[in-house]
Structures are given as C-alpha cells and as structure tokens.
C-alpha positions as CSV (number, residue, x, y, z in Angstrom):
1,M,-23.0,-121.6,-26.3
2,S,-24.4,-119.8,-29.1
3,D,-25.9,-117.0,-27.0
4,G,-22.7,-116.1,-25.1
5,P,-20.7,-114.0,-27.5
6,K,-23.9,-111.9,-27.6
7,S,-24.3,-111.7,-24.2
8,D,-21.6,-110.5,-24.1
9,I,-21.4,-107.3,-27.1
10,K,-24.8,-106.2,-25.5
11,R,-22.8,-106.2,-21.6
12,H,-19.9,-104.0,-23.5
13,E,-22.4,-101.9,-25.1
14,K,-24.0,-101.0,-21.9
15,A,-20.7,-100.8,-20.1
16,V,-19.5,-98.2,-23.1
17,T,-22.8,-96.1,-22.9
18,V,-23.1,-95.7,-19.2
19,L,-19.5,-94.7,-19.6
20,S,-19.6,-91.8,-21.8
21,K,-23.0,-91.0,-20.1
22,S,-20.5,-90.1,-17.0
23,L,-18.2,-88.4,-19.0
24,N,-20.6,-86.3,-20.3
25,S,-21.6,-85.0,-16.9
26,R,-18.3,-84.4,-15.7
27,D,-16.9,-80.6,-15.8
28,F,-13.8,-80.6,-17.5
29,T,-11.8,-76.7,-16.8
30,I,-8.5,-75.1,-17.9
31,S,-6.5,-76.6,-15.0
32,G,-6.9,-79.7,-16.1
33,K,-9.2,-80.9,-12.8
34,T,-12.0,-82.6,-13.4
35,G,-15.7,-82.7,-11.2
36,M,-15.4,-78.9,-10.9
37,S,-18.7,-77.2,-9.8
38,S,-20.6,-74.3,-11.9
39,A,-20.1,-72.7,-8.2
40,E,-16.1,-72.8,-8.2
41,G,-15.6,-71.7,-12.2
42,D,-17.8,-68.8,-11.6
43,G,-15.6,-67.5,-9.1
44,R,-12.4,-68.2,-11.3
45,R,-14.4,-66.2,-13.9
46,N,-15.2,-63.6,-11.5
47,A,-11.1,-63.2,-10.2
48,L,-10.5,-62.7,-13.9
49,K,-12.6,-60.1,-14.2
50,V,-11.4,-58.7,-11.4
51,R,-7.5,-58.3,-12.6
52,S,-8.6,-57.2,-14.9
53,T,-10.5,-53.8,-13.9
54,S,-7.5,-53.4,-11.8
55,G,-5.2,-52.7,-15.0
56,F,-8.2,-50.0,-16.4
57,A,-8.1,-48.7,-12.6
58,L,-3.8,-47.6,-13.4
59,I,-5.1,-47.0,-16.5
60,D,-7.0,-43.8,-15.3
61,L,-4.5,-43.3,-12.2
62,L,-2.6,-42.4,-15.0
63,F,-4.7,-40.6,-16.9
64,V,-5.9,-38.6,-13.8
65,T,-2.0,-38.1,-12.3
66,G,-1.8,-36.2,-16.2
67,I,-4.7,-33.8,-16.5
68,I,-3.4,-32.9,-12.7
69,G,0.3,-32.2,-13.9
70,I,-0.5,-30.2,-16.9
71,L,-3.3,-27.8,-14.4
72,C,-0.5,-27.2,-11.9
73,G,1.8,-25.9,-14.7
74,I,-0.6,-23.4,-15.6
75,A,-1.7,-22.6,-12.3
76,I,1.7,-22.1,-10.6
77,P,3.5,-19.5,-13.0
78,R,-0.3,-17.4,-12.0
79,L,0.1,-17.7,-8.5
80,I,3.6,-16.7,-8.4
81,Q,2.2,-13.7,-10.7
82,A,-0.4,-13.1,-8.1
83,K,1.9,-13.2,-5.1
84,G,4.4,-10.9,-7.1
85,S,1.2,-8.1,-7.4
86,A,0.4,-8.5,-3.7
87,Q,4.2,-7.6,-2.2
88,S,4.4,-5.0,-4.8
89,T,0.8,-3.3,-3.3
90,S,1.6,-4.0,0.3
91,A,5.8,-2.1,-0.4
92,I,3.4,0.4,-2.2
93,A,1.0,1.0,1.2
94,S,4.7,0.4,3.3
95,L,5.9,3.6,1.1
96,R,2.9,5.6,1.7
97,V,2.6,5.4,4.9
98,I,6.6,6.8,5.6
99,G,5.4,9.7,3.1
100,S,2.2,10.5,5.8
101,A,4.7,10.5,9.1
102,Q,7.4,12.2,7.2
103,V,4.9,15.1,6.4
104,T,3.5,14.5,10.3
105,F,7.3,14.5,11.8
106,A,8.5,17.3,9.6
107,I,4.9,20.0,10.5
108,T,4.6,18.7,14.3
109,C,8.0,17.6,15.3
110,G,10.7,18.1,13.1
111,N,10.4,22.2,13.2
112,G,10.3,21.4,9.3
113,F,13.0,19.2,8.8
114,Y,12.5,15.1,8.2
115,A,13.5,12.1,9.9
116,P,17.2,10.0,9.0
117,S,16.3,6.7,9.2
118,L,13.3,4.0,9.8
119,T,13.8,4.0,13.9
120,K,14.3,7.3,14.4
121,L,10.9,7.9,13.1
122,A,9.5,5.4,15.4
123,K,10.4,6.9,18.3
124,P,7.8,8.2,20.1
125,P,7.8,11.5,21.4
126,A,8.0,12.6,25.4
127,G,4.7,10.9,26.8
128,A,3.5,9.7,24.1
129,G,3.0,5.7,23.7
130,E,3.5,5.9,19.6
131,G,6.3,7.2,17.2
132,F,5.1,8.4,13.5
133,I,5.3,5.3,12.6
134,K,4.5,1.7,14.2
135,G,7.3,-0.8,15.1
136,D,6.3,-3.2,12.4
137,L,7.7,-0.9,10.3
138,G,9.9,0.9,12.5
139,A,11.9,-1.7,14.0
140,A,14.9,-1.1,11.7
141,D,17.0,1.6,9.8
142,T,16.8,-1.7,6.8
143,M,13.2,-3.5,7.3
144,L,11.9,-6.4,5.3
145,K,8.5,-6.8,4.8
146,S,6.7,-9.0,2.4
147,G,9.2,-9.4,0.4
148,Y,10.9,-6.3,0.3
149,Q,13.8,-4.2,2.2
150,I,12.2,-0.6,2.9
151,K,14.5,2.4,4.0
152,V,15.0,5.5,4.7
153,S,17.5,8.5,4.1
154,T,18.0,12.0,4.8
155,T,21.6,14.1,4.7
156,P,22.3,15.6,8.0
157,W,20.9,19.6,8.0
158,P,24.2,20.8,10.6
159,T,22.3,23.8,12.2
160,A,18.4,21.3,12.7
161,P,17.0,21.7,15.9
162,D,15.9,19.2,18.4
163,T,13.0,17.3,18.1
164,C,9.9,16.7,20.1
165,N,11.2,12.8,20.2
166,A,14.7,13.7,21.1
167,L,16.7,13.2,17.9
168,G,19.4,15.1,19.1
169,T,20.6,18.5,16.7
170,G,21.9,18.1,13.2
171,Q,19.8,15.1,13.0
172,T,17.9,15.8,10.7
173,G,17.4,16.7,7.0
174,L,15.9,19.7,4.6
175,A,14.2,16.4,2.5
176,Y,14.1,12.2,2.4
177,K,14.1,10.0,0.5
178,A,13.2,6.2,0.7
179,G,12.9,3.1,-1.1
180,A,12.0,-0.7,-1.6
181,D,13.4,-2.8,-3.6
182,P,11.8,-6.7,-3.8
183,N,14.1,-9.6,-2.2
184,D,12.9,-12.0,-5.6
185,P,15.5,-11.2,-8.3
186,S,12.4,-12.2,-10.8
187,N,10.3,-9.9,-9.1
188,P,11.2,-6.2,-11.8
189,R,8.7,-3.4,-9.8
190,F,11.0,-1.3,-7.4
191,F,9.6,1.9,-5.6
192,A,10.9,4.8,-4.3
193,I,9.1,8.3,-2.6
194,N,10.9,11.2,-1.8
195,A,10.2,14.5,0.0
196,G,8.0,14.7,-3.4
197,N,5.9,12.6,-1.3
198,V,5.4,11.1,-5.0
199,I,6.2,7.1,-5.2
200,W,7.8,6.7,-8.0
201,E,8.3,3.6,-9.8
202,D,11.7,1.6,-12.3
203,N,12.2,-2.4,-13.2
204,A,15.7,-1.5,-11.2
205,S,16.8,0.1,-7.7
206,L,15.7,3.5,-7.7
207,F,17.1,4.2,-4.1
208,G,20.8,5.0,-5.0
209,A,19.6,7.3,-7.5
210,M,16.8,9.1,-6.0
211,P,17.2,12.7,-5.4
212,E,16.0,14.0,-1.3
213,A,13.5,15.9,-3.2
214,G,12.8,16.7,-7.4
215,D,12.1,13.9,-10.0
216,P,14.4,10.5,-10.4
217,P,16.8,10.2,-13.4
218,T,14.1,7.3,-14.2
219,G,10.9,5.3,-13.9
220,S,8.1,7.1,-13.8
221,P,5.4,8.0,-10.9
222,I,2.8,6.1,-9.8
223,Q,-1.0,7.1,-10.2
224,R,-2.8,7.8,-6.7
C-alpha cells in the first residue's frame, strides 16, 4: 500500500515528459494551426515576399511613367517646331518653282507676259504633255500644300496677245505676284514672290500688299 502513491507520481511524471516532448516537436504558425510542415511554412513566407515585390514594381512603374511624361514635355515642342520648319522650307521651294515657271512662260509662251493663275501656268502648250508647273502645284488656283495656301495673281493687260497654251488675248499681265500663307495659326512665317523673282518673308500675310513688281512695304528678302 505504501508504494501506491509513489508509483502514481512516477507515472504522472512520465506522462508530463512525453506530453512536453510532443508539444516541442509540433510547429505552431501565425494562423493558429498546428502540425504544419516546414515546407508549408516556407511557402507562406515566399507568398508574402511575392506580394511585397509587387508593391515595389508598382512604384517603379509610376517612376518610369513620370520620366516618360517629362521627356514628352521636352520633345513635343521641338517636334512641332521641326514640323513648322519643314513646311516653311516646302513653301519656299514652291514659290521658287513658281518664279522659275513664270519666267519660262513669259519668255517662251506668253510673249513677255505672265500667267494669271496656277491653273493657267499649269496648262500645257499645244502638243505638249505638261505645263510650266506640275499638276500637284497647278491643280487649283489656290493650292494647299505642306500646310501652306499658295496662289498666284496678275493684273490682266488688255492688249496682251494670246499665248502658246491658248489662254486668250488680254488674259496675261506685265507682272505677277504669288503668296504662301500658313494654315497653322502658330506658324509665324509668311512668304511671297513677284516679278522681281525675290522671295520675301514676314510674320503676317504679304500677299495682299505685295506689288506685282518691286519691293513690298514690309518683310525682308530671303537670301538664296
């Protein structure tokens, strides 16, 4: 009888020891679940790392977008300026073509007189396939080309003879003028030419006040 309580105490100590070892061998996680393997724990930690990395990627994207916006703000005005410069160069070239064509017309076809419009200058002589300017510039009396409106005019001389391309008598003039005005309001370059065969430039339209011969009241000549 005296050994009974001692045996019970030893059995209880053994049970506590086994329970303690069992608890120590278990893996407790944040979710409160027990018995999760180390592989599952590593997977959860990796998932957390992936979510964290996605957050940094969004910040990087915003940073790159901001840089692109700054670059666009710098580049777009320069592109607009380059476009305006290219259009102005094309307008100057068109006026030079018109000037050369008018001189050729006056010498070879107009008996010293100039054609009154682009379409008349583009009209081919009898038996010829092309006029003095090509169709892309002489398809209408007011042509829109490379962002510029281009036109030609002359004061008809009543006794002017008929021409080799059959414009009729009294249709041609002793001189002429041609102008190129930009369609874009932000483009400040206006051009004109007359029988003096010099191209003039101003920051407002030259065509209205441009004389058919001689210098205009405003503007400056473009050096060839």
